[in-house]
N, CA, C and O atoms as CSV, one atom per row, in Angstrom:
chain,resi,resn,atom,element,x,y,z
A,1,MET,N,N,9.874,-61.610,20.722
A,1,MET,CA,C,8.782,-61.890,21.640
A,1,MET,C,C,9.095,-61.225,22.978
A,1,MET,O,O,10.219,-61.334,23.467
A,2,ARG,N,N,8.149,-60.556,23.562
A,2,ARG,CA,C,8.318,-59.867,24.824
A,2,ARG,C,C,8.327,-60.872,25.978
A,2,ARG,O,O,7.548,-61.825,25.988
A,3,ARG,N,N,9.216,-60.649,26.947
A,3,ARG,CA,C,9.257,-61.527,28.113
A,3,ARG,C,C,8.043,-61.273,28.984
A,3,ARG,O,O,7.640,-60.127,29.180
A,4,ASN,N,N,7.467,-62.332,29.500
A,4,ASN,CA,C,6.281,-62.239,30.334
A,4,ASN,C,C,6.674,-62.632,31.756
A,4,ASN,O,O,6.302,-63.707,32.227
A,5,THR,N,N,7.425,-61.765,32.443
A,5,THR,CA,C,7.978,-62.119,33.747
A,5,THR,C,C,7.059,-61.782,34.906
A,5,THR,O,O,7.271,-62.282,36.010
A,6,HIS,N,N,6.048,-60.954,34.697
A,6,HIS,CA,C,5.224,-60.513,35.818
A,6,HIS,C,C,4.443,-61.652,36.468
A,6,HIS,O,O,4.020,-61.521,37.616
A,7,LEU,N,N,4.246,-62.742,35.776
A,7,LEU,CA,C,3.491,-63.856,36.340
A,7,LEU,C,C,4.266,-64.557,37.447
A,7,LEU,O,O,3.662,-65.126,38.356
A,8,ILE,N,N,5.582,-64.525,37.386
A,8,ILE,CA,C,6.413,-65.246,38.338
A,8,ILE,C,C,6.920,-64.335,39.438
A,8,ILE,O,O,6.877,-64.702,40.612
A,9,ARG,N,N,7.397,-63.163,39.083
A,9,ARG,CA,C,8.181,-62.384,40.024
A,9,ARG,C,C,7.386,-61.714,41.125
A,9,ARG,O,O,7.941,-61.457,42.193
A,10,GLY,N,N,6.125,-61.421,40.918
A,10,GLY,CA,C,5.390,-60.705,41.941
A,10,GLY,C,C,6.059,-59.374,42.212
A,10,GLY,O,O,6.114,-58.520,41.328
A,11,THR,N,N,6.568,-59.182,43.417
A,11,THR,CA,C,7.258,-57.936,43.758
A,11,THR,C,C,8.763,-58.053,43.626
A,11,THR,O,O,9.476,-57.087,43.898
A,12,LEU,N,N,9.272,-59.213,43.213
A,12,LEU,CA,C,10.717,-59.392,43.066
A,12,LEU,C,C,11.195,-58.782,41.758
A,12,LEU,O,O,10.496,-58.853,40.748
A,13,PRO,N,N,12.383,-58.183,41.769
A,13,PRO,CA,C,12.912,-57.625,40.520
A,13,PRO,C,C,13.382,-58.740,39.587
A,13,PRO,O,O,13.741,-59.826,40.041
A,14,PHE,N,N,13.377,-58.471,38.302
A,14,PHE,CA,C,13.859,-59.427,37.307
A,14,PHE,C,C,15.187,-58.932,36.750
A,14,PHE,O,O,15.301,-57.775,36.346
A,15,TYR,N,N,16.189,-59.804,36.728
A,15,TYR,CA,C,17.493,-59.478,36.175
A,15,TYR,C,C,17.856,-60.515,35.127
A,15,TYR,O,O,17.613,-61.707,35.316
A,16,ASP,N,N,18.429,-60.072,34.038
A,16,ASP,CA,C,18.908,-60.979,33.008
A,16,ASP,C,C,20.353,-61.323,33.351
A,16,ASP,O,O,21.256,-60.535,33.073
A,17,ALA,N,N,20.582,-62.493,33.954
A,17,ALA,CA,C,21.913,-62.895,34.406
A,17,ALA,C,C,22.870,-63.142,33.242
A,17,ALA,O,O,24.084,-63.188,33.441
A,18,GLU,N,N,22.337,-63.302,32.033
A,18,GLU,CA,C,23.178,-63.542,30.865
A,18,GLU,C,C,23.665,-62.245,30.227
A,18,GLU,O,O,24.564,-62.270,29.386
A,19,LEU,N,N,23.087,-61.124,30.615
A,19,LEU,CA,C,23.451,-59.836,30.046
A,19,LEU,C,C,24.946,-59.576,30.260
A,19,LEU,O,O,25.418,-59.580,31.396
A,20,GLY,N,N,25.681,-59.353,29.183
A,20,GLY,CA,C,27.121,-59.104,29.266
A,20,GLY,C,C,27.972,-60.359,29.371
A,20,GLY,O,O,29.179,-60.269,29.597
A,21,HIS,N,N,27.365,-61.522,29.212
A,21,HIS,CA,C,28.074,-62.799,29.351
A,21,HIS,C,C,29.279,-62.896,28.421
A,21,HIS,O,O,30.376,-63.233,28.865
A,22,ASN,N,N,29.088,-62.606,27.143
A,22,ASN,CA,C,30.177,-62.748,26.164
A,22,ASN,C,C,31.341,-61.817,26.482
A,22,ASN,O,O,32.503,-62.208,26.368
A,23,GLU,N,N,31.031,-60.595,26.878
A,23,GLU,CA,C,32.089,-59.643,27.212
A,23,GLU,C,C,32.876,-60.107,28.440
A,23,GLU,O,O,34.105,-60.029,28.459
A,24,ARG,N,N,32.165,-60.588,29.462
A,24,ARG,CA,C,32.848,-61.089,30.673
A,24,ARG,C,C,33.698,-62.305,30.343
A,24,ARG,O,O,34.812,-62.443,30.848
A,25,PHE,N,N,33.173,-63.189,29.496
A,25,PHE,CA,C,33.919,-64.394,29.135
A,25,PHE,C,C,35.199,-64.029,28.383
A,25,PHE,O,O,36.269,-64.564,28.677
A,26,MET,N,N,35.090,-63.130,27.424
A,26,MET,CA,C,36.276,-62.740,26.648
A,26,MET,C,C,37.317,-62.062,27.537
A,26,MET,O,O,38.513,-62.301,27.372
A,27,ALA,N,N,36.886,-61.227,28.469
A,27,ALA,CA,C,37.826,-60.577,29.387
A,27,ALA,C,C,38.525,-61.611,30.259
A,27,ALA,O,O,39.735,-61.524,30.474
A,28,ALA,N,N,37.776,-62.589,30.765
A,28,ALA,CA,C,38.371,-63.645,31.589
A,28,ALA,C,C,39.298,-64.514,30.754
A,28,ALA,O,O,40.345,-64.943,31.239
A,29,PHE,N,N,38.930,-64.778,29.512
A,29,PHE,CA,C,39.766,-65.608,28.648
A,29,PHE,C,C,41.100,-64.919,28.364
A,29,PHE,O,O,42.148,-65.565,28.355
A,30,LYS,N,N,41.056,-63.608,28.132
A,30,LYS,CA,C,42.302,-62.859,27.904
A,30,LYS,C,C,43.202,-62.916,29.127
A,30,LYS,O,O,44.425,-62.991,29.007
A,31,LYS,N,N,42.585,-62.880,30.313
A,31,LYS,CA,C,43.356,-62.842,31.552
A,31,LYS,C,C,43.820,-64.236,31.997
A,31,LYS,O,O,44.961,-64.390,32.431
A,32,PHE,N,N,42.949,-65.259,31.897
A,32,PHE,CA,C,43.238,-66.588,32.441
A,32,PHE,C,C,43.221,-67.701,31.408
A,32,PHE,O,O,43.393,-68.863,31.774
A,33,GLY,N,N,43.021,-67.395,30.136
A,33,GLY,CA,C,42.801,-68.409,29.110
A,33,GLY,C,C,43.901,-69.424,28.932
A,33,GLY,O,O,43.628,-70.546,28.504
A,34,LYS,N,N,45.118,-69.083,29.239
A,34,LYS,CA,C,46.227,-70.012,29.052
A,34,LYS,C,C,46.350,-71.014,30.197
A,34,LYS,O,O,47.102,-71.983,30.092
A,35,GLN,N,N,45.622,-70.790,31.282
A,35,GLN,CA,C,45.698,-71.701,32.421
A,35,GLN,C,C,44.864,-72.945,32.158
A,35,GLN,O,O,43.796,-72.884,31.548
A,36,GLU,N,N,45.378,-74.072,32.633
A,36,GLU,CA,C,44.709,-75.359,32.400
A,36,GLU,C,C,43.320,-75.414,33.027
A,36,GLU,O,O,42.412,-76.042,32.484
A,37,ASN,N,N,43.162,-74.761,34.162
A,37,ASN,CA,C,41.884,-74.808,34.876
A,37,ASN,C,C,41.022,-73.568,34.587
A,37,ASN,O,O,40.280,-73.111,35.456
A,38,PHE,N,N,41.124,-73.035,33.377
A,38,PHE,CA,C,40.389,-71.820,33.023
A,38,PHE,C,C,38.892,-71.964,33.258
A,38,PHE,O,O,38.274,-71.049,33.800
A,39,LEU,N,N,38.293,-73.079,32.869
A,39,LEU,CA,C,36.836,-73.225,33.025
A,39,LEU,C,C,36.418,-73.211,34.494
A,39,LEU,O,O,35.350,-72.699,34.828
A,40,ASN,N,N,37.252,-73.771,35.373
A,40,ASN,CA,C,36.953,-73.706,36.803
A,40,ASN,C,C,37.042,-72.267,37.312
A,40,ASN,O,O,36.215,-71.833,38.114
A,41,ILE,N,N,38.046,-71.540,36.841
A,41,ILE,CA,C,38.189,-70.130,37.220
A,41,ILE,C,C,36.986,-69.341,36.724
A,41,ILE,O,O,36.415,-68.538,37.462
A,42,TRP,N,N,36.603,-69.569,35.475
A,42,TRP,CA,C,35.462,-68.866,34.886
A,42,TRP,C,C,34.187,-69.148,35.672
A,42,TRP,O,O,33.437,-68.224,35.987
A,43,GLN,N,N,33.938,-70.404,35.989
A,43,GLN,CA,C,32.724,-70.769,36.721
A,43,GLN,C,C,32.725,-70.131,38.115
A,43,GLN,O,O,31.689,-69.639,38.563
A,44,ALA,N,N,33.865,-70.133,38.800
A,44,ALA,CA,C,33.946,-69.516,40.127
A,44,ALA,C,C,33.733,-68.006,40.053
A,44,ALA,O,O,33.090,-67.418,40.923
A,45,GLN,N,N,34.271,-67.393,39.022
A,45,GLN,CA,C,34.108,-65.950,38.832
A,45,GLN,C,C,32.642,-65.601,38.607
A,45,GLN,O,O,32.139,-64.644,39.195
A,46,GLU,N,N,31.953,-66.364,37.766
A,46,GLU,CA,C,30.533,-66.109,37.494
A,46,GLU,C,C,29.678,-66.368,38.736
A,46,GLU,O,O,28.739,-65.622,39.013
A,47,GLU,N,N,30.005,-67.424,39.481
A,47,GLU,CA,C,29.261,-67.722,40.699
A,47,GLU,C,C,29.435,-66.604,41.728
A,47,GLU,O,O,28.470,-66.212,42.384
A,48,ALA,N,N,30.658,-66.092,41.872
A,48,ALA,CA,C,30.907,-64.990,42.809
A,48,ALA,C,C,30.137,-63.737,42.382
A,48,ALA,O,O,29.594,-63.020,43.221
A,49,ARG,N,N,30.096,-63.482,41.077
A,49,ARG,CA,C,29.352,-62.333,40.562
A,49,ARG,C,C,27.870,-62.466,40.871
A,49,ARG,O,O,27.252,-61.527,41.373
A,50,ARG,N,N,27.294,-63.635,40.572
A,50,ARG,CA,C,25.870,-63.856,40.843
A,50,ARG,C,C,25.571,-63.751,42.335
A,50,ARG,O,O,24.562,-63.169,42.731
A,51,ASN,N,N,26.449,-64.315,43.160
A,51,ASN,CA,C,26.243,-64.286,44.604
A,51,ASN,C,C,26.247,-62.856,45.133
A,51,ASN,O,O,25.433,-62.506,45.987
A,52,SER,N,N,27.153,-62.036,44.633
A,52,SER,CA,C,27.216,-60.647,45.096
A,52,SER,C,C,26.012,-59.840,44.611
A,52,SER,O,O,25.548,-58.948,45.321
A,53,LEU,N,N,25.505,-60.134,43.429
A,53,LEU,CA,C,24.375,-59.382,42.880
A,53,LEU,C,C,23.011,-59.878,43.354
A,53,LEU,O,O,22.120,-59.076,43.631
A,54,TYR,N,N,22.846,-61.201,43.449
A,54,TYR,CA,C,21.515,-61.776,43.650
A,54,TYR,C,C,21.370,-62.612,44.915
A,54,TYR,O,O,20.270,-63.084,45.202
A,55,GLY,N,N,22.439,-62.812,45.679
A,55,GLY,CA,C,22.363,-63.635,46.878
A,55,GLY,C,C,22.783,-65.066,46.597
A,55,GLY,O,O,23.084,-65.412,45.455
A,56,PRO,N,N,22.808,-65.921,47.653
A,56,PRO,CA,C,23.375,-67.267,47.522
A,56,PRO,C,C,22.535,-68.263,46.719
A,56,PRO,O,O,23.089,-69.218,46.175
A,57,ASN,N,N,21.234,-68.074,46.630
A,57,ASN,CA,C,20.384,-69.000,45.880
A,57,ASN,C,C,19.419,-68.236,44.987
A,57,ASN,O,O,18.225,-68.168,45.280
A,58,PRO,N,N,19.922,-67.663,43.901
A,58,PRO,CA,C,19.036,-66.916,43.014
A,58,PRO,C,C,18.109,-67.859,42.257
A,58,PRO,O,O,18.394,-69.047,42.111
A,59,GLY,N,N,17.031,-67.327,41.793
A,59,GLY,CA,C,16.097,-68.111,40.998
A,59,GLY,C,C,16.273,-67.800,39.529
A,59,GLY,O,O,16.681,-66.700,39.155
A,60,ALA,N,N,15.961,-68.780,38.704
A,60,ALA,CA,C,16.034,-68.596,37.257
A,60,ALA,C,C,14.827,-69.255,36.611
A,60,ALA,O,O,14.290,-70.243,37.112
A,61,LEU,N,N,14.424,-68.694,35.506
A,61,LEU,CA,C,13.310,-69.217,34.735
A,61,LEU,C,C,13.829,-69.628,33.368
A,61,LEU,O,O,14.411,-68.817,32.647
A,62,TYR,N,N,13.617,-70.888,33.013
A,62,TYR,CA,C,14.012,-71.406,31.710
A,62,TYR,C,C,12.762,-71.817,30.947
A,62,TYR,O,O,11.902,-72.516,31.484
A,63,CYS,N,N,12.663,-71.388,29.706
A,63,CYS,CA,C,11.604,-71.855,28.817
A,63,CYS,C,C,12.271,-72.331,27.529
A,63,CYS,O,O,12.866,-71.546,26.792
A,64,ILE,N,N,12.160,-73.609,27.280
A,64,ILE,CA,C,12.772,-74.220,26.104
A,64,ILE,C,C,11.651,-74.637,25.165
A,64,ILE,O,O,10.736,-75.361,25.555
A,65,ILE,N,N,11.733,-74.177,23.930
A,65,ILE,CA,C,10.705,-74.467,22.934
A,65,ILE,C,C,11.367,-75.180,21.761
A,65,ILE,O,O,12.334,-74.684,21.182
A,66,LYS,N,N,10.837,-76.340,21.422
A,66,LYS,CA,C,11.309,-77.098,20.264
A,66,LYS,C,C,10.176,-77.146,19.245
A,66,LYS,O,O,9.050,-77.517,19.575
A,67,VAL,N,N,10.481,-76.771,18.011
A,67,VAL,CA,C,9.484,-76.764,16.941
A,67,VAL,C,C,9.945,-77.730,15.860
A,67,VAL,O,O,11.120,-77.743,15.491
A,68,ASP,N,N,9.021,-78.537,15.356
A,68,ASP,CA,C,9.343,-79.521,14.331
A,68,ASP,C,C,8.374,-79.358,13.164
A,68,ASP,O,O,7.177,-79.155,13.369
A,69,ARG,N,N,8.879,-79.443,11.972
A,69,ARG,CA,C,8.122,-79.395,10.720
A,69,ARG,C,C,7.828,-77.968,10.301
A,69,ARG,O,O,7.750,-77.061,11.130
A,70,ARG,N,N,7.667,-77.786,8.994
A,70,ARG,CA,C,7.300,-76.491,8.433
A,70,ARG,C,C,5.898,-76.515,7.838
A,70,ARG,O,O,5.319,-75.467,7.552
A,71,GLU,N,N,5.368,-77.694,7.658
A,71,GLU,CA,C,4.026,-77.849,7.090
A,71,GLU,C,C,3.075,-78.324,8.183
A,71,GLU,O,O,3.510,-78.834,9.215
A,72,PHE,N,N,1.785,-78.155,7.952
A,72,PHE,CA,C,0.784,-78.600,8.909
A,72,PHE,C,C,0.866,-80.105,9.103
A,72,PHE,O,O,0.995,-80.834,8.120
A,73,PRO,N,N,0.798,-80.582,10.297
A,73,PRO,CA,C,0.757,-79.854,11.551
A,73,PRO,C,C,2.174,-79.478,12.012
A,73,PRO,O,O,3.074,-80.318,12.013
A,74,ILE,N,N,2.358,-78.236,12.395
A,74,ILE,CA,C,3.622,-77.801,12.989
A,74,ILE,C,C,3.572,-78.223,14.449
A,74,ILE,O,O,2.719,-77.770,15.211
A,75,LEU,N,N,4.489,-79.088,14.824
A,75,LEU,CA,C,4.504,-79.652,16.172
A,75,LEU,C,C,5.443,-78.845,17.063
A,75,LEU,O,O,6.468,-78.348,16.597
A,76,TYR,N,N,5.102,-78.714,18.328
A,76,TYR,CA,C,6.000,-78.052,19.262
A,76,TYR,C,C,5.964,-78.735,20.622
A,76,TYR,O,O,4.965,-79.332,21.024
A,77,GLU,N,N,7.078,-78.625,21.301
A,77,GLU,CA,C,7.220,-79.115,22.663
A,77,GLU,C,C,7.809,-77.970,23.475
A,77,GLU,O,O,8.798,-77.359,23.069
A,78,MET,N,N,7.205,-77.680,24.616
A,78,MET,CA,C,7.622,-76.551,25.424
A,78,MET,C,C,7.810,-77.008,26.862
A,78,MET,O,O,6.978,-77.735,27.405
A,79,THR,N,N,8.912,-76.578,27.479
A,79,THR,CA,C,9.190,-76.872,28.876
A,79,THR,C,C,9.585,-75.582,29.568
A,79,THR,O,O,10.494,-74.889,29.111
A,80,CYS,N,N,8.922,-75.253,30.654
A,80,CYS,CA,C,9.286,-74.102,31.480
A,80,CYS,C,C,9.662,-74.627,32.863
A,80,CYS,O,O,8.943,-75.437,33.448
A,81,THR,N,N,10.785,-74.160,33.373
A,81,THR,CA,C,11.309,-74.616,34.649
A,81,THR,C,C,11.747,-73.428,35.479
A,81,THR,O,O,12.333,-72.481,34.955
A,82,ILE,N,N,11.465,-73.473,36.773
A,82,ILE,CA,C,11.974,-72.491,37.721
A,82,ILE,C,C,12.958,-73.221,38.628
A,82,ILE,O,O,12.632,-74.255,39.212
A,83,VAL,N,N,14.167,-72.670,38.738
A,83,VAL,CA,C,15.190,-73.261,39.597
A,83,VAL,C,C,15.686,-72.215,40.583
A,83,VAL,O,O,15.572,-71.013,40.340
A,84,ALA,N,N,16.236,-72.681,41.691
A,84,ALA,CA,C,16.885,-71.803,42.667
A,84,ALA,C,C,18.126,-72.544,43.153
A,84,ALA,O,O,18.043,-73.396,44.038
A,85,ASN,N,N,19.271,-72.218,42.572
A,85,ASN,CA,C,20.530,-72.824,42.985
A,85,ASN,C,C,21.670,-71.872,42.648
A,85,ASN,O,O,21.508,-70.958,41.840
A,86,LYS,N,N,22.812,-72.089,43.266
A,86,LYS,CA,C,23.906,-71.116,43.162
A,86,LYS,C,C,24.460,-70.966,41.755
A,86,LYS,O,O,24.952,-69.893,41.407
A,87,ASP,N,N,24.395,-72.001,40.943
A,87,ASP,CA,C,24.966,-71.916,39.592
A,87,ASP,C,C,23.917,-71.675,38.510
A,87,ASP,O,O,24.256,-71.559,37.332
A,88,LEU,N,N,22.645,-71.601,38.902
A,88,LEU,CA,C,21.527,-71.350,37.984
A,88,LEU,C,C,21.423,-72.388,36.871
A,88,LEU,O,O,20.944,-72.079,35.780
A,89,TRP,N,N,21.862,-73.600,37.134
A,89,TRP,CA,C,21.708,-74.658,36.141
A,89,TRP,C,C,20.255,-75.082,36.081
A,89,TRP,O,O,19.541,-75.039,37.083
A,90,ASN,N,N,19.829,-75.485,34.914
A,90,ASN,CA,C,18.453,-75.914,34.690
A,90,ASN,C,C,18.308,-77.378,35.096
A,90,ASN,O,O,18.275,-78.274,34.252
A,91,ARG,N,N,18.224,-77.600,36.406
A,91,ARG,CA,C,18.056,-78.958,36.925
A,91,ARG,C,C,17.313,-78.906,38.267
A,91,ARG,O,O,17.456,-77.951,39.031
A,92,ASN,N,N,16.532,-79.930,38.534
A,92,ASN,CA,C,15.837,-80.111,39.812
A,92,ASN,C,C,14.947,-78.932,40.196
A,92,ASN,O,O,14.929,-78.528,41.358
A,93,GLY,N,N,14.232,-78.393,39.264
A,93,GLY,CA,C,13.340,-77.280,39.574
A,93,GLY,C,C,11.887,-77.666,39.406
A,93,GLY,O,O,11.563,-78.821,39.132
A,94,LEU,N,N,11.014,-76.680,39.576
A,94,LEU,CA,C,9.601,-76.864,39.270
A,94,LEU,C,C,9.455,-76.835,37.752
A,94,LEU,O,O,9.938,-75.913,37.096
A,95,LYS,N,N,8.796,-77.833,37.202
A,95,LYS,CA,C,8.738,-77.943,35.744
A,95,LYS,C,C,7.310,-78.162,35.271
A,95,LYS,O,O,6.541,-78.906,35.879
A,96,LYS,N,N,6.976,-77.499,34.173
A,96,LYS,CA,C,5.712,-77.716,33.471
A,96,LYS,C,C,6.035,-77.916,32.002
A,96,LYS,O,O,6.910,-77.250,31.450
A,97,GLU,N,N,5.313,-78.850,31.368
A,97,GLU,CA,C,5.577,-79.164,29.965
A,97,GLU,C,C,4.277,-79.153,29.169
A,97,GLU,O,O,3.190,-79.364,29.706
A,98,LYS,N,N,4.425,-78.902,27.880
A,98,LYS,CA,C,3.262,-78.934,26.992
A,98,LYS,C,C,3.718,-79.378,25.605
A,98,LYS,O,O,4.780,-78.979,25.127
A,99,ILE,N,N,2.908,-80.199,24.978
A,99,ILE,CA,C,3.119,-80.615,23.598
A,99,ILE,C,C,1.881,-80.184,22.824
A,99,ILE,O,O,0.756,-80.366,23.291
A,100,GLY,N,N,2.089,-79.614,21.643
A,100,GLY,CA,C,0.950,-79.162,20.868
A,100,GLY,C,C,1.266,-79.062,19.393
A,100,GLY,O,O,2.351,-79.428,18.940
A,101,TYR,N,N,0.291,-78.559,18.653
A,101,TYR,CA,C,0.467,-78.383,17.211
A,101,TYR,C,C,-0.313,-77.156,16.781
A,101,TYR,O,O,-1.190,-76.673,17.497
A,102,SER,N,N,0.021,-76.661,15.599
A,102,SER,CA,C,-0.650,-75.483,15.074
A,102,SER,C,C,-0.470,-75.428,13.570
A,102,SER,O,O,0.255,-76.227,12.977
A,103,THR,N,N,-1.150,-74.465,12.972
A,103,THR,CA,C,-0.951,-74.182,11.560
A,103,THR,C,C,0.179,-73.171,11.430
A,103,THR,O,O,0.573,-72.543,12.413
A,104,HIS,N,N,0.694,-73.016,10.232
A,104,HIS,CA,C,1.770,-72.065,9.977
A,104,HIS,C,C,1.328,-70.639,10.320
A,104,HIS,O,O,2.119,-69.863,10.855
A,105,GLU,N,N,0.084,-70.292,10.021
A,105,GLU,CA,C,-0.421,-68.939,10.256
A,105,GLU,C,C,-0.584,-68.615,11.732
A,105,GLU,O,O,-0.490,-67.448,12.110
A,106,HIS,N,N,-0.822,-69.601,12.570
A,106,HIS,CA,C,-1.165,-69.361,13.974
A,106,HIS,C,C,-0.094,-69.810,14.967
A,106,HIS,O,O,-0.322,-69.730,16.174
A,107,ILE,N,N,1.060,-70.277,14.505
A,107,ILE,CA,C,2.047,-70.861,15.413
A,107,ILE,C,C,2.569,-69.852,16.434
A,107,ILE,O,O,2.736,-70.205,17.601
A,108,ILE,N,N,2.829,-68.608,16.029
A,108,ILE,CA,C,3.352,-67.612,16.967
A,108,ILE,C,C,2.338,-67.352,18.087
A,108,ILE,O,O,2.710,-67.323,19.260
A,109,GLY,N,N,1.095,-67.168,17.744
A,109,GLY,CA,C,0.056,-66.956,18.748
A,109,GLY,C,C,-0.103,-68.160,19.655
A,109,GLY,O,O,-0.285,-68.014,20.863
A,110,GLU,N,N,-0.035,-69.351,19.075
A,110,GLU,CA,C,-0.157,-70.581,19.862
A,110,GLU,C,C,0.996,-70.704,20.851
A,110,GLU,O,O,0.786,-71.090,22.000
A,111,LEU,N,N,2.220,-70.378,20.414
A,111,LEU,CA,C,3.381,-70.443,21.311
A,111,LEU,C,C,3.257,-69.421,22.441
A,111,LEU,O,O,3.551,-69.737,23.594
A,112,LYS,N,N,2.824,-68.200,22.122
A,112,LYS,CA,C,2.631,-67.180,23.158
A,112,LYS,C,C,1.576,-67.624,24.169
A,112,LYS,O,O,1.753,-67.460,25.376
A,113,HIS,N,N,0.484,-68.185,23.669
A,113,HIS,CA,C,-0.577,-68.661,24.559
A,113,HIS,C,C,-0.059,-69.796,25.454
A,113,HIS,O,O,-0.330,-69.813,26.655
A,114,SER,N,N,0.674,-70.731,24.875
A,114,SER,CA,C,1.169,-71.885,25.628
A,114,SER,C,C,2.176,-71.480,26.692
A,114,SER,O,O,2.134,-71.996,27.809
A,115,ILE,N,N,3.083,-70.562,26.361
A,115,ILE,CA,C,4.086,-70.149,27.346
A,115,ILE,C,C,3.419,-69.393,28.490
A,115,ILE,O,O,3.813,-69.543,29.647
A,116,THR,N,N,2.412,-68.584,28.175
A,116,THR,CA,C,1.670,-67.876,29.226
A,116,THR,C,C,0.966,-68.872,30.130
A,116,THR,O,O,0.965,-68.720,31.352
A,117,GLN,N,N,0.367,-69.893,29.527
A,117,GLN,CA,C,-0.337,-70.920,30.294
A,117,GLN,C,C,0.628,-71.655,31.234
A,117,GLN,O,O,0.299,-71.882,32.398
A,118,LEU,N,N,1.809,-72.026,30.742
A,118,LEU,CA,C,2.787,-72.721,31.585
A,118,LEU,C,C,3.275,-71.824,32.715
A,118,LEU,O,O,3.432,-72.287,33.845
A,119,LEU,N,N,3.518,-70.551,32.427
A,119,LEU,CA,C,3.972,-69.627,33.467
A,119,LEU,C,C,2.894,-69.407,34.527
A,119,LEU,O,O,3.205,-69.278,35.711
A,120,GLU,N,N,1.637,-69.363,34.110
A,120,GLU,CA,C,0.544,-69.235,35.081
A,120,GLU,C,C,0.466,-70.472,35.976
A,120,GLU,O,O,0.217,-70.346,37.175
A,121,GLU,N,N,0.675,-71.657,35.417
A,121,GLU,CA,C,0.667,-72.884,36.220
A,121,GLU,C,C,1.833,-72.886,37.206
A,121,GLU,O,O,1.664,-73.276,38.361
A,122,LEU,N,N,3.014,-72.456,36.763
A,122,LEU,CA,C,4.160,-72.372,37.673
A,122,LEU,C,C,3.900,-71.346,38.775
A,122,LEU,O,O,4.267,-71.563,39.929
A,123,HIS,N,N,3.275,-70.247,38.421
A,123,HIS,CA,C,2.940,-69.221,39.417
A,123,HIS,C,C,2.022,-69.796,40.489
A,123,HIS,O,O,2.224,-69.533,41.674
A,124,LYS,N,N,1.027,-70.568,40.098
A,124,LYS,CA,C,0.122,-71.187,41.067
A,124,LYS,C,C,0.890,-72.101,42.018
A,124,LYS,O,O,0.614,-72.123,43.218
A,125,ASN,N,N,1.846,-72.847,41.489
A,125,ASN,CA,C,2.662,-73.718,42.342
A,125,ASN,C,C,3.500,-72.907,43.319
A,125,ASN,O,O,3.631,-73.284,44.483
A,126,LEU,N,N,4.071,-71.794,42.855
A,126,LEU,CA,C,4.867,-70.952,43.740
A,126,LEU,C,C,4.013,-70.344,44.852
A,126,LEU,O,O,4.468,-70.228,45.990
A,127,VAL,N,N,2.785,-69.958,44.531
A,127,VAL,CA,C,1.881,-69.410,45.546
A,127,VAL,C,C,1.607,-70.462,46.605
A,127,VAL,O,O,1.598,-70.149,47.795
A,128,LYS,N,N,1.382,-71.712,46.194
A,128,LYS,CA,C,1.141,-72.798,47.150
A,128,LYS,C,C,2.366,-73.013,48.035
A,128,LYS,O,O,2.242,-73.167,49.250
A,129,ILE,N,N,3.541,-73.023,47.424
A,129,ILE,CA,C,4.792,-73.225,48.179
A,129,ILE,C,C,4.985,-72.101,49.184
A,129,ILE,O,O,5.306,-72.353,50.346
A,130,ASN,N,N,4.792,-70.859,48.745
A,130,ASN,CA,C,4.965,-69.723,49.660
A,130,ASN,C,C,3.963,-69.732,50.803
A,130,ASN,O,O,4.294,-69.304,51.909
A,131,SER,N,N,2.746,-70.209,50.563
A,131,SER,CA,C,1.752,-70.238,51.623
A,131,SER,C,C,2.067,-71.326,52.657
A,131,SER,O,O,1.638,-71.220,53.806
A,132,CYS,N,N,2.799,-72.353,52.271
A,132,CYS,CA,C,3.164,-73.422,53.212
A,132,CYS,C,C,4.236,-72.976,54.199
A,132,CYS,O,O,4.297,-73.491,55.315
A,133,SER,N,N,5.070,-72.037,53.808
A,133,SER,CA,C,6.188,-71.647,54.659
A,133,SER,C,C,5.778,-70.640,55.729
A,133,SER,O,O,6.603,-70.274,56.567
A,134,LYS,N,N,4.530,-70.186,55.724
A,134,LYS,CA,C,4.091,-69.177,56.710
A,134,LYS,C,C,3.496,-69.811,57.932
A,134,LYS,O,O,3.080,-69.107,58.852
């Protein structure tokens, strides 16, 4: 499925912060893996990388889709969240949710439509927020 980032970013560039994650983790593990506080070192290293690339409070977009059942009705629950924090954790952000159902033949189209709808709603909220700060 193609990412639909233009609804959120406007003129801001989009970066995939997870790109190269496994390679960076393995390199850090080889270097620091035997240390007891390896996870703290890893988290600090990733935070420093994000800070140097994207600034102190980068934004992230999370879309989580849960699908249940294989027969009609195929149920789904979708949550899209925008966050802006130094560690990019999916917490305390702007959130939109949707619950729906579809047939087996139409589920992909229904999911694409629903995710677009949620992103458009989040975009409207961001426009309101940006207009308040002026």
